[in-house]
C-alpha positions in Angstrom: 16.9 -3.6 43.8 16.6 -0.3 42.3 14.0 2.1 42.6 12.4 2.9 39.2 10.2 5.8 38.1 8.4 6.1 34.9 6.4 9.0 33.5 4.2 8.1 30.9 0.6 8.9 28.9 -1.8 6.2 28.2 -1.9 6.2 24.5 2.0 6.4 23.8 3.6 3.3 22.3 7.0 4.3 23.7 5.6 4.1 26.7 3.9 0.9 26.6 7.2 -0.7 25.0 9.2 0.4 27.9 6.7 -0.9 30.7 6.5 -3.9 28.9 10.4 -4.2 29.1 10.3 -3.6 33.2 7.6 -5.8 33.7 9.3 -9.0 31.7 12.5 -8.3 33.8 9.9 -8.4 36.7 11.1 -5.0 38.2 8.7 -3.3 40.6 8.3 0.5 39.2 6.4 3.6 40.0 4.4 4.6 37.0 3.1 8.4 36.9 0.5 9.0 34.2 0.7 12.6 33.2 -2.4 12.4 30.8 -4.2 11.4 34.2 -2.6 13.6 36.5 -1.5 16.7 34.2 0.2 18.5 37.5 3.1 16.1 37.5 4.0 17.2 34.2 6.0 20.2 35.2 7.9 17.9 38.0 8.6 15.8 35.3 9.9 18.2 33.0 12.3 19.7 35.8 13.7 16.2 36.9 14.3 15.3 33.4 16.4 18.6 32.8 13.7 19.8 30.3 12.6 16.4 28.7 9.1 17.0 28.1 8.3 13.6 25.8 7.2 10.6 27.4 8.5 8.1 28.7 11.0 9.6 31.2 12.6 7.1 33.0 14.4 7.3 36.5 16.4 4.6 38.1 17.4 5.4 41.6 16.6 9.1 41.0 19.1 9.2 38.1 17.8 10.2 34.6 18.1 7.8 32.0 16.0 9.1 29.4 13.1 7.6 27.4 12.5 4.4 25.8 15.4 4.4 23.1 17.8 5.1 25.9 16.5 2.5 28.0 16.4 -0.3 24.9 19.9 1.1 24.4 21.2 0.2 28.1 19.4 -3.4 27.4 21.3 -4.0 24.0 24.5 -2.9 25.7 23.9 -5.2 28.6 24.1 -2.2 31.2 20.3 -2.0 32.0 20.6 -5.2 34.6 23.5 -3.7 36.5 21.5 -0.2 37.0 18.4 -2.1 38.0 20.5 -4.6 40.6 21.9 -1.6 42.3 
């Protein structure tokens, strides 16, 4: 099973949508809430090559982008293969 990490904020609808998809798929993930732990924001931006919006999603340390990118992978039927790695 893949290691999944997601940086979120509590009031972000895109974050909620991304988290909901992972939960529907039964995927275990680590969530970093940068509104609760603002010190993690700089780490997120560095890991995401300058990406500063949330969510920022990583699968096996590979940055896949945000919610739209994850949903595009799902629509292309490529997400499950990444999550199974």
